[in-house]
N, C-alpha and C positions, 0 to 999 in steps of 0.2 A: 803204510808201514811206518814203524817208529825208527828213528835214528838213535835216540838215547832213551834208556829206561832206568829210573831209580826205583828200586823195590825195597821199601822199608829200610832205607840206607841210613846208617849211623856212623859218625866220625867222632872219635874220642882222642884227644891229645893227652897221652900218658901211657905208661908201660903196661898197666893192668886195667883194661877197660870194663871187665865184667861187673864190678861193683858200681861203677858209674852208670852202666846200662840199666842195672836193676833199679837204681834210684830214679833215673829218667823215666823208666816204665811206670814208676809209682807217681809220676807227675811233678817231681821236684824240678825247680828251675836251675839254670846254669850256676848261679851264685851259690846255692845250697849244695849242689853236687861238688863244686870246687872246694868248698869249705870242708865237706865230709871226706873227700877222697884225695884232694890235691891235684885232681885232673880236670881238664876243661872239656865240656861237652860242646863240640863244634856243631854237629848236626844230629838230630834224633828222629828216626823213623820217617825219613822223607820218601814219599812216593810221588813220582812225577814222570810224565812221558813227553818227549819232544818228537813230533812227527817229522817225516822227511819234508823239507821245504818250509818248515815252520820256524818262526821266531818266538821263543818263550823267554820272557824277562823275569829274572829273580830280583825281587825288591824287598826292601825293609830298611830299618835303621842300621847304623853302623854297628857291627858285631852281631847281626842277626843270623849269620851263617851263610850268606849269599856266596861269597868267594870260596868258602870252605867246601860247599856243595859243588860248585863249578869245578874245582880242582880235583874232585874225585873222579871226574869223567876221564881224564888222561893219566890217572894214577899218581898225581902229585900229592894228594892226601889219601892215606890208606883208609879203607873201610873197615870198621870194627865189627859191624854186623849188617846183614842185608846184602844187597847186590847193586852193582851198576853195570848195565849192559850197553854196549855200543855196537852199531852196525858196521861190519867190515865186509863189504861186498854183499853176498847173499845170506850172511849169517850174523847173528848177534853174539858177541863174545863178552864173557864176564871179565870186567877189568880187574877185580880183586884176585881172580883165579888165573889171570894171564901170566904167561912166562915172560922173562925179561926180553926175549927176542920179539914176542908178540907185542909187548908194550912199545918197543922201539919202532916196530912197523906201524903201529897205531898212531904214534906221535908224528912220524915222518909223512905218512901218506893219507891218513884218514881224519885226523883231528888237528886243527891249527888254532893257535891262541893269540889274541890281541890284548896286550897289557895296558893298564892305565898310564904307565910311564914309558910307553912306546917300545922299550926293549931293543932299541937300535944300537948298532955297533959304530961308535963315532969315528973309528979309524978306517971305516969302509965307505965307499961311495954310495950314493942313493941306489944305483942299479945293483950293486953287490949286496946291499941290505935286502932289497926286494927279492933277489934271487937266492938268498941264503938257504931257505928250506929246500929248494930244488937242488942246490949244490950238495947239501948233506944227504939228499936222497940219491945222489949219483947221476942226476940227469945231465946230459951232454951240454957243453957250454953254448953251442949254437941254438939248441932248443931253449935253454934258459934265456938267452938274449931276446928271442922273439916273444916269449911269454912275459918277460919283464917289460919290454917295450909296450906290449898291449895293456898291461895293468897300469903302467905309468900314464898312458893316454887316458885310461878310464878314470883315474883320479885327478887328471888335469896337471900332471907333472912331466909332460913330454920333454921339455927342454932342460930338465934337471938331473938327468941320469948320471952324469959324470961329476956332479958336485958332492962335496962332503956333507954329511947330514947336519953337522953343527952350523952350516951356513943357512939352514932352513929355519923358518919360524916354527913355533909349536904346532900350529895347525897343519903346516906342510909336513912336519915330521909325523903327525898322526896319519896323514894320508899315505905316507911311506909305509907305516905299520899296517894299514888296511890293504895296500897293494901287495905287501909281502904275504899276508894271510890268504888273500884271494889267488895269488900267483901259484901257490902250491896245488891249487885245484882240490884241496881237501874238502870232502863233502860236509864236514861238521866244523863249525867255527865256535870257539869259546871266547867271549868278549867280556873282560873284567873291567867295568867302568871306563871304557876306552876314551870317553869324551869329557870326563869330569874335570880335567885340569885345564880345559880350554875356555876362552871367553864365549859369551852367549851367541854372538854372531857366527863365529867359526863352528861352534858346537851344532847350531841349527843346520848350517850348510853341510856338515859331515853326516848328520843324521839323514838328511835328504839324499846324500850320495850313497850312504849305506842302503837305503831303501831302493834306490835305483839299481845298485849292484845286485841286490837280492832279487829284484824283478828279472834281471838278466840271467842270473846263475842258479837261483832257487836252492841255496844252501840250507842246511839245518843249523840254526843259530841259538845258542844259549847265552843270554846277554844279562850281565849284572848291572843294576843301576839303583841309585837311591833317589832318583828324580822321577816324580810321578808323571809329569807331562811327557818326559822322554819315554817312560815305560808304556804309556798309553798310545804314544805316537808310533812306536816301533813294534810293539808286541802283538802277535796274533792272540796270545794268551799271557797272563801274568800270574806268577806264583809269589804271594806275599809271605815273608818269613818274619818270625818273632822268636827271639831266644833260642835259635837253632831248630825251630820247627816250622814246617809249612802250615800256615793257618787258613789260607784260602787260595784256590786256583780258579781262574775263569777269564773270560774276556773282560775288557775294560767296562763295557756296559753291564755285564753280569755283576761285577764287583760293585759298581756304583749303585745299581738297583737293589742289591741284597748283601750288604756287608755283614759278615758273620760275627763280628765282635766290635767293641768300641775302638780297639786298636786299628782295625781296618777302616772303620767309619771315620776316624781322625785323618787317615791318609787321604781318603777320597774327598773329604771336606775341603781340601786345598787344591784339588785338581782344576785344570782349565777345561771347561766342558765344551768349548766351541767345536772341537773336532772329534768329540766322543759321543755326546748325546745326539739323537736324531729326532725327526718329526714323529716317528712312532713312539719314542720314549716320552714325548711331551704332549701327545694328543689325548683328548678325552672325548667321551660320548655324552650326548645330551639325553634327555628323557626318552625312554622307549628305544634306546640303542641307536638313535639318529645323531647325526653330527651336531645338531643344535643350531641356534640362530647365529648369524654372523656372515659366513661366506655365502656368496651367491651360487646358485646351482650350476650356472654355466662356467664357473671357474674350474680350471683343470686341477685335480687333486695332487698334492705333493706325494711323492713316493715316501713310504714309511722309513726308508733308509737315508733320506735327505739330511745331511749334517746340520747341526744347530746354526752354524755360521750362515748357511744358505737360507735357513728358515727365518733368521732375523732379517736378512736382506729382503726376503719376500714379504715380511710383515711390516716393512717400513711404511708402506702406503695402505695397509689394510689392518683391520682389527682382528681378523681371523681368516683361516684358510682350511679347506677340507684336506683330509689325508686319506690315501687309499686304504680301503678296508672299513670305511664308515666313520672314522674319527674326525676330530677337528682340533687344530692347534690355534690357541688364542694368544694375542700379544700380551694381555694382562697376566695370563697363566705363566707364560714364559718368563716374564719379568719377576713374578713372585718366586718362581723356581730358582732363578739366578741370584736373587737377593736373599733367599732363605726365609722369605716371609710367608 
């Protein structure tokens, strides 16, 4: 089942979107539309699904429409045409058609958001910040206390509950933001470049913590990033955006293997392949469909899903290794692939 559905969704910033939509349908870009109408095309005709328990990453250059599309999920950006549907229990509700009361319940109980700048309240303690969403939802204080304690333990801040947030480092404040989002137990998380302001070491650590939290809770996450390695690490699928349009959606391996445009190819040209490419991606067949010369028959074949990092380690003492399914991965071929030769 899907948790979020974008159906030909368009977002136009301006009072009369019809003319802008007509020009966007004709293929005009954002700059031309703004010059002709004075309005800004935020997103045009975006179609995308986020399955329950899936992480989908929206990526692209600054101004490509990532955050604009994300904020249509909880009604922060109004939809000019098309639809955005979000799962509430057993039904999918249309966000543009939702009443004010429905939107209020959606934001309190079903969709939680983590901001780039944390969005913490400096006059409240760490525990009170983590419990804010539950407090607004009317959950009893005793129940809030136990859930806050559990989430602070999950993000490694057990001894910091009574401290003021300004006493915490940037990385610790971001952990408070994550704990607050997860403490609400909302099944859908919207994460708008939550780690971009952090130094690389803390960023990597929090990415790992998010993946561990996801393994425990299986939320449906729509994650905005401009960092390719982050997107490939976190995302089950990636939706690449350019000029307000989704130009390609797929797994990291699908996008690397078959970029649909020069824009996409430029993105994947700078990715770190170690945790994305696999033995199956790198294997080749010899004449007659056989593995070819190199590996000995008695060597156990690599699984086709073996990550490149492990393939390189296995090739340190060998020129080639067999791959399940009849292929072979050769050290020379891997090095040529990595160096672009």
